[in-house]
N, C-alpha and C positions, 0 to 999 in steps of 0.2 A: 290550287287545291285539288281540282279534279285530275290534273296531270300527275301530281304527286301520288294520288290514290292509285291511278292506273299503273304507274311505274313501279310502285312498291307492292302491288298486289301479288299474291301467291297463286299462280295459275296451275291448274291440274294437268295441263298438257300444252305442248307447243301450239296445237290447233286453237285452244282456248285463248292463248296469248295473241295469236295471229288475228283472231276475231276481234279482240279488244283493240288492237292497233287499227284494224279496218274501221271500227266504230268511231275511233277518235278522228280518223281522216275524213269520214263521210261529211261532217258538217262544213268542211272547207268548201265543198261544192266545186272543186277544181277537177275538171276531167283529165288533167295531166298528172294528178297526184294519186298514186295508188300504192298499196303495199304488196310486195312480192315475197312469197315464202322463200326460204333458202333454195329449195329445188327449182322454183321458177326463175330466181335470179341466176342460178348456175346455168340453166338452160339458155337464157338470153345471153349471158356472158360468154358461154361456149360458142354460140352462133356468131357473136361479134368478134371473137378471137379467130374464128374460122375452124373451130373444132368440128369434126364430123363423126358420125356414127352410122353404121348401116352395112349393107352388103356390097356397096361399091358401084352403084349405077346412078345415072341421071335418067329421068323419065319424062316423057311428054304425053299429055292426054291425047287420045284419039277421038276427035269429035264425031266421026262416023260410026263409032261403036258405043255400046252401053257400058261405060266404065273401063274400057281397055286402055292400055298405055303402051307406048313404043319406047324401047331402050334407045336412048340417043347417045349414050356414052358409057363405056365400062372402064372403071378405074383400074390401072395396071396393078397387078399383084393383089387384087381384092378378092374376097370370097366369090363374088360373081364371076370374075375372070377364071378363077380356079375351077368353078363349076361348069365353065364352058359357055356362059352367056355372052352374046355378041350384040353390038350396036345394030339396030334395025329390027331386032326381034320384037314381036308383039306379045305382051303378057295379058 
């Protein structure tokens, strides 16, 4: 009965529907069960497919600085390469 109520309810926004789904999952008490919004799912799926977005660099933190990073790799034909960024540079 409760499930049918929640499924057939008219929600004012997707966010309201998402919250209703989360509230239905909460009582399960399962740390591996959670609801992902379509945007969250797309982000995870893209990462799993190997999709990337960005300027085309791989970075490594510099422990000796306060928040600095070293460029460890510049992807060929990327915006970073076109801008002249090179591996080894510190940002």
